[in-house]
C-alpha positions in Angstrom: 98.6 214.2 70.8 98.0 217.5 72.6 99.9 218.7 75.7 96.8 218.0 77.9 96.4 214.5 76.5 100.1 213.7 77.3 99.8 215.1 80.8 96.5 213.3 81.3 98.1 209.9 80.3 101.1 210.5 82.7 98.8 211.5 85.6 96.5 208.6 84.9 99.5 206.3 85.2 100.2 207.9 88.6 96.6 207.3 89.8 95.9 211.0 89.5 93.2 212.7 87.4 93.3 215.6 84.9 90.4 217.7 83.8 90.5 220.7 81.4 88.0 223.6 81.9 87.3 226.0 79.1 85.4 228.4 81.3 84.2 229.0 84.9 81.0 227.0 84.2 83.1 223.9 83.4 85.0 224.6 86.6 81.8 224.6 88.6 80.6 221.3 86.9 83.9 219.7 87.7 83.7 220.8 91.4 80.1 219.6 91.6 81.1 216.1 90.4 84.2 216.1 92.7 82.1 217.1 95.7 79.4 214.5 95.0 81.7 211.6 94.3 83.9 212.3 97.4 81.2 213.6 99.8 83.2 216.8 100.3 81.8 219.1 103.0 84.7 221.5 103.7 87.7 222.8 101.8 90.8 224.9 102.5 92.7 226.8 99.9 95.8 228.8 99.1 95.3 232.5 98.4 96.3 232.3 94.8 95.3 234.2 91.6 94.5 231.0 89.7 92.0 230.0 92.4 90.3 233.4 92.1 90.3 233.3 88.3 88.5 229.9 88.4 85.9 231.4 90.9 86.4 228.4 93.2 85.2 230.1 96.3 81.9 231.2 94.7 81.3 227.8 93.2 82.0 225.9 96.5 79.7 228.3 98.4 76.9 227.7 95.9 77.4 224.0 96.2 77.2 224.2 100.0 80.9 223.5 100.8 82.4 225.3 103.8 85.4 227.1 102.2 88.3 228.7 104.1 91.3 230.5 102.6 91.9 233.0 105.4 92.9 232.1 108.9 93.4 234.2 112.0 96.2 232.1 113.6 98.5 229.3 112.7 97.0 226.8 115.1 93.5 227.4 113.7 94.8 227.1 110.2 96.5 223.7 110.8 93.3 222.5 112.6 91.2 223.5 109.6 93.6 221.8 107.2 93.6 218.6 109.2 89.8 218.5 109.3 89.2 219.5 105.7 88.0 217.1 103.0 89.7 219.0 100.2 92.9 221.1 99.9 93.1 223.4 96.9 96.4 224.9 95.6 97.9 226.4 92.5 100.8 225.0 90.5 104.0 226.9 89.8 105.6 224.5 87.3 105.3 221.0 85.8 108.1 218.6 85.1 107.1 217.5 81.6 108.9 214.1 81.7 107.1 212.8 84.8 104.0 215.0 85.3 105.4 216.2 88.6 103.7 219.3 89.9 105.9 222.0 91.6 104.3 223.9 94.4 106.2 226.8 96.1 105.1 227.7 99.6 105.0 231.2 101.1 102.6 233.6 102.6 99.0 232.4 101.8 100.5 229.2 100.3 101.0 227.0 103.3 102.1 223.4 102.6 99.4 222.0 105.0 96.8 222.7 102.3 98.4 220.1 100.0 99.4 217.6 102.6 96.7 217.2 105.3 93.3 217.0 103.5 92.7 213.5 102.0 92.0 215.0 98.5 94.3 217.5 96.8 93.0 219.7 93.9 95.8 221.5 92.1 94.7 224.3 89.7 96.9 224.7 86.7 97.0 227.9 84.7 100.1 229.2 83.0 102.5 227.1 85.0 105.9 226.9 83.5 107.1 223.6 82.1 110.6 222.2 82.5 111.7 219.1 80.6 113.3 217.2 83.4 113.8 217.5 87.2 117.3 218.6 86.5 116.0 221.8 84.8 114.0 222.8 87.9 116.9 224.4 89.7 117.3 227.0 87.0 113.6 227.8 87.0 113.5 228.2 90.8 116.6 230.5 90.7 115.0 232.7 88.2 111.8 232.9 90.2 113.4 234.1 93.4 114.0 237.5 91.7 110.3 237.7 90.9 109.3 237.1 94.5 109.0 240.7 95.7 112.7 241.2 95.3 113.5 238.5 97.8 116.9 237.0 97.6 115.7 233.8 99.3 114.0 230.8 97.9 110.5 229.8 99.3 110.4 228.1 102.7 109.7 224.9 100.9 109.1 223.5 97.5 106.8 220.5 97.1 107.1 218.1 94.2 103.8 216.2 93.8 103.9 213.1 91.6 100.5 211.6 92.2 98.7 210.9 95.4 100.6 209.7 98.5 101.5 206.1 98.3 103.6 203.5 100.1 104.2 199.8 99.8 106.0 199.5 103.2 103.6 197.0 104.7 103.8 193.6 103.2 104.6 195.2 99.8 100.9 196.1 99.3 100.4 199.5 97.6 98.4 201.9 99.9 97.2 205.3 98.7 97.0 208.1 101.2 99.3 206.7 103.9 101.4 209.9 104.3 99.3 212.5 102.6 96.3 212.9 100.2 94.8 209.6 98.9 93.7 211.4 95.7 95.1 214.0 93.4 93.0 216.0 90.9 94.5 218.5 88.5 92.2 221.0 86.9 93.8 222.8 84.0 92.3 226.2 83.1 92.2 226.7 79.4 90.6 230.1 79.4 
């Protein structure tokens, strides 16, 4: 079983979806299906090299989706995230045991992108893997030295294990109650 197959099985068990793209044409086809199936009209995105590598902005513009990854002010940014159909982020690491995605926030990587839109698309390319959640502290400590010489950790770190879910009301499972109702992971294999 390949690493992608194993991650795909874990994510499927979490009500999330994994696709693997071998080139930017496959990225565009994936985005086209995602847009059609979910009637996506607008998207917000992190400023992230993996998103640029996948040529997401160009694909979404060709497909007629209003795309924003730059905002003039914080209030405008939050409003755009709250109104967006799709939020697009990169992934910094994966917890192999659980399929948990690790997202570090910072300049151009606001947490609202992964929390407010009803659909979250996480692009995965070269993310580090850790075996268990216990191994994550060591990885994050080593990363702070890489972050422009900063001695501080990111303002927040999000651990995403499937779409938002709750069973608080009458023990009935509800997706999207406190965040995105759907999680798609697109792995770049090029």
